[in-house]
N, C-alpha and C positions, 0 to 999 in steps of 0.2 A: 361699379360695386354699390351695393345697397348701403352698407356700413363702412365708413372709413374713419379710422382712429389714428391720429398723428401726434406724436411728442406728448402723449398723456402723462401728466404728472399729478400725484396726489400725495400730500404730505401734511400730517398732523403734528402738533408741537413735539419734537423729539421722536417722531415715528414716520419715516419715509416709507410709503407703501409701494408707490409705482413711479418710474421715471423713464421717460423716452419710450413708453409703451406704444407699439403700433399694431394695428390689426385691420385687415380688410376682409369682408365677407360679402358674397353676393346674396341676392334675394332667395327666399325659400330654402335657406340653409339651417340646420340645426348644429350649433357649435357647442361643445362642451368645454367647461373650465373646472378643473379639479379643485375641489374645496377641501380645506383642512382647518382645524381650530386655529383661530387668530391668523388665518392666511390672507385675509383681506378681501375675499371674494364678494361679500356683501357690500363692502365699500366700493369695489370696482363697479358692480352693477349700478349702485346708486349714482356713481360718479359719471359713468357713461350715459345715464339718463338725465344728467344735469341737475341733480339734486344736491350736490355737494359744492358749496361755494369755493372750497379750497382746490378743487380740481382745475387744471389748466391744460393747455394744448388744444387740440381740435377733434371733435367728435361730430361727424356728419351722418345723417340717415336720409338717404335719397337727396343729398345736397343740401340739407337743412341742419344747421348747428343745434345740437341739443342744449347748449349753454345759453343761458339768458332767455329761454322760452317762458311764456307766461304759463300758468297752470292749465288754462284752457288750450293753449297751442300744444303743450306737451301731451295732453290727452288725446290729440289727434294723431300723434306719431309714435308715442313710446308708452309701453305699459310694463309694470313690474308685478310679479307673482311673488308674494312674500312667503317666507318659511313658516311663519306663524302669526297669529293676530291679523290686524287689518280689517277685520269685520266689525260692523257697528251692532252692538248687542240689542239695540231698540228695533232694528230692522230684521225681518225674516230673511231667509236665504235668497229667495227671488229678488226682494228689494235690494239686497246687498250686491247681487250680481249686476243689476241694471243701473245701480247708482252712478257709476262714472258717466253713463250716456244721459241719465235724467238730470244730473247735476249741470251738465254742460248743454243741455237742450238738444240732444241728438237722438232721442228716442225715435223709433220708427214703427210703423203699424205691424211689421213682422217680428217684433222683439220677443214675444212669447215663443214663437216657433223657433227662433235663433237659440233661445235659452234652452228649450227641450232638446234641440239637435245637439248642443254641446254636452248637455247632461248624458245623453246616449252615447256620445263619442268618448266620454270619460267615465262611463259606468257609474254615474252618480243617480241614485234613485230619485225620480222626479217627486215622490212624496215628500222628500226632504226640503222642497222649495218653500213650503209653508212652515218649516221649522225655524228655530232661532239658533244663533251661533252656539249658545250653551248646550243645545241638544246634540252638537256634532262631536265626533272624536277628532283627533288631530290630523288624521289622514283626510277625513272628509273636509275639514277646514282648508287643508292645503289644496284639495281639488277644487273647492268653491273658489278659493283665490285665484286659482289658474283659469277657471272659466270667466271669472270677472275681468281678468287681464285680457282675454281672447275676445271677449264680447265686444270690445271696442275696435276690433280688426286693426291692430296696431302694425306699423311698419317694422317696428323693432319690439320683440317681447323678451323681457329679462326675467329668468326664473331662478329664484334663490332656493338652494338646498331641495331640489326636485324630489329626491328619493326619501327624505327624512321620515322615518317611522313607517314607510310602506313595505309590505311584504314583496316578494319577487314578482309574484303574479300581477299585483297592482301596479308595479313599476312598469312592467311590459304593457299593460292595458293603457296607462297614461302616455307612454312614449308612442305607442301606436296611434293614439288620439291625436297627438301633436302632428304626426306625419300625415294623418288624414286631414287634419285642419289645413295643413300647408298645400294640400292638392287645389284648394280653391281660394287660398288668400296669399297675397304676396308679402309674407311676414318672415323676417330674419329672427331666429330664435338663439338666444344665448342661455345655456343651462349650467348652474353651478351644482356640482354633484360630487360625492365621494366614492362612487361606484365605478371601478375600472372597467367592468363588463359593459356598463351603461355607456361610458365614454368611448368604448371601442365600437359601439354601434351608431355613433353620430357621424355626420359628414366630415367633421373635423374636431380636434380636442387639443387643449392647451393645459399646461401647468404653470404656476407662478414660480419663476425662478430669477433671482438677482433683480427684483422689482419689475420684471417684464414678463410677457406671455411667451413660453416656448412650446413649440408644437410637439405633441406626443408622438413617438415612434412605437407603434405597437408591433 
C-alpha cells in the first residue's frame, strides 16, 4: 500500500476529532472524504501530512513516516492544495506555482513546459500566469493551488474542499484533470468534498463517523 494510516489520533483541548483511525490506499487512487462544517476534514488532511503536532499514531507514505519530517523532506513526498489563500501576493501566478520547487532547489529545465501542461489539464488560461493573486477569482485561486501542489509530483496529494465555489462543469474538468495526471504519476490523492455525486465517481469514499473514517456505501 502507498498510504498506511494506523491508530491515528487527533485531539485539541476539549475536542477529540479522531481516534484509532485507520486507512490503507494503493498508489494512483483518488479517495474522497465527505466534508461538512466543523467536521474536521481540514485538520485530518493537515494531520496526515504531519503538519499538526498533536496528531499521533502512524502515517506512512511509501514506507516513510510523515511525522517529524523537515519542511524540505515533506516537500518531496506530500503536497496540500488548500481551499483558499496560500498564494503570495507579491509573486505572479507562475512564480507562485513553481515556488515549492524553487524554494527547495528542485527546479528543472522543463519546468515551464510542465506548468503549461498542468494549466491545459485543468483548463487554466495560460495568460493568467503573469497575473497576480488579486487578479484571480476564488475558483482560479483554487485551481492555481491545485497545480502548485501537483507540480512537485508528490506521492501523496491532499486536496481541501475541492469543489468549493466551482460550477458543475468546472468540477468535472478538474476531476478529469486529476485522473489524467495520475496516468503518468504515482500519486495517491485524497479529496475533501461535500459533493455526493463527486464522491461517487472516486475510487473509494469515506465519511467521518464516531471519530473514524467509515466507507461510503453508494
